[in-house]
N, C-alpha and C positions, 0 to 999 in steps of 0.2 A: 150324274152322266148319263145321257140318253142312250138308245139302243146303237145309234148310228156311231157314237163316239166309240163305245165300247168294241163294235165290229172293226172299226179302224186300227184300234190299238191291237186287237187279236191278229189281224193281219200283217198289221207291221212287226209285231214281235215273231210272228210265224215265218216271215220274210228273211229277218235278220237270222233266227236260229237255223232256217234251211241253208244260209249264206256261209255261217259261222263254222269254223273248225274247232272252236272251244266255246263252252257255255260256262260261266262260272255265276253260280247262286249264293249271294252273301247277305247275312244278317246286318243291317246297317243301324240296328238299336243304339241309341244315345249319340249318334253324330249330330253335332251343330251343323247349321247352314253353312258356316265357312268351312269346316272339315268335309262336308260333302261336295261343295264347289271344289276344294282342293284335289279331292279324290277324283272328280270327274276331269278336271285339268290334267291330271296325270294319266288318266286312261286315254285322253284325247290326243295327248303328244305322243303315244305309243301306237296311235291307230286303232284304238279299243273301243268299241261304243258301250255306254253303260245307261241302264233303263230301269226306273223302279217302276213296277207293274204289280197290281193285285192280284193275289195269288190264283182265284177263280179264272181270271182273263188269261194270265200265263198258262194256267192248265188246258184251258181251250186252245190257245195258240200252239202249245206244244205237243197235244195229243196226236197229231200227224206228222211229226218229226221224228225222223229216224234216230233211234238212240236215246230217246227222252222219255220212253214209256215206263222206266223205274222212277223218274223225278217226280211225276205227277203227285204221287202219294205223299212225297216228302216237303211239299211247297206248303209249309205253314209259317206264320208270322211275318214280320216285315222282310220283304225279299227284293233284293236289287239284282239285276242280271247283267254281267259283263259278257259282251260277244267279242270274242278274238278271231279275226279274220286270217291274216297273214301269219301270225306267229301264235301258236295256241298256249306257249308256255308265259308270255310277256304278261297277261292278266294275273297269274298266280304270283309273279314276282311283285307286281305292284300291291297287290291285296296283302301280301306277306309283309312288305316293307311298310304298308300304311298301318296295318293291323299292330305290328311290333312298336311303331311309333305313339299311335293313338290308345291302342288296346281296346278299341270300339268295334271294328269291323272283323265278323266272324265269317268264314267259309262254311256254308252248309254243303254245299256238294258240287261238283264239276263234272260236265260231260265233254271229253276231249276225244275227236275222233270217234264218235259215236260210242264210246265206253265210259261208264260212270265211275267216279272216284267220289269218296266219302270226304267231307270237310277236313279230316284228321290227317289226309294225305298231303295238306298244303305244303308242308315243309319239303317234302319228298319232289313235289311237281315244280315247286320254286328253285330246286337246287339243279333240275334238269337244264341243259344249256339251251339258249334261245336259237332260232334259226339262224341268225346273224354268227352267232358263235360257231354253229355246226358248220357253217359255209367257210367261215374262216378257218377252222381247223382242217377241214378237208382241202382247201386251197393251200394251207402251209405244207401239209403232208404231200400234196402233188408237187408243190414247188421246191421241196428240200432236196430230193434226188437231182433236179436240174440245176440247182445252185451248186450241188457237189460237183457235177460234171464240169461246169463251168469254170470251177475252182481248180478242178485237176486239169483241165486243158490250159489254164493260165500259168499253173505251176510249171508245166511241161514247157511253154513257152518261155518263161522266165529263167528256167534251168538251161535252156537251149541258149538264149542270149547270154548268159553268164559263161557257158562253156566257149562260145564264140568269142566273146572278150578276151578270155584267159589265153585262147590259141593266138589272138591277135597280139596281145602283150609278150607273149613267148616269142612271136615271129620278129616283133619289134626288137627285143632285147638281143636276139642271137645274130 
């Protein structure tokens, strides 16, 4: 690999890391080509980019990215980087699921919103609700009082109609 190719990789990784809300660094040792392809497909479906980069190039790319200063000395061995843009938790869920199924993908560390987490925190990160789940919960919370009001108004109207019907029946029978 010549110098211009290395510089292109460094700038690409730097740009992706600067844009990402979360970076997940994983050890992919032992993955077959088919498993690697399957992992990439899972990431792609969820809007996550995945890139295998030499550690020296990754260090150079990340040295100017805020929040990644503690990562630099921990990049050893085979490293794949998952870049999460829209939802910072989705890559953790994918890595955990894939790791449980194959036993081969291990999270080294993660940087989420400029804070570093060790790979041992994968279970805790994967249990956090995703962005979509949080939005659904908030909307449900906002919607439930409105549904209660609509139900109460409908009950009052239903009761009023029943009372009017009963009065009409009494007047007809009298």
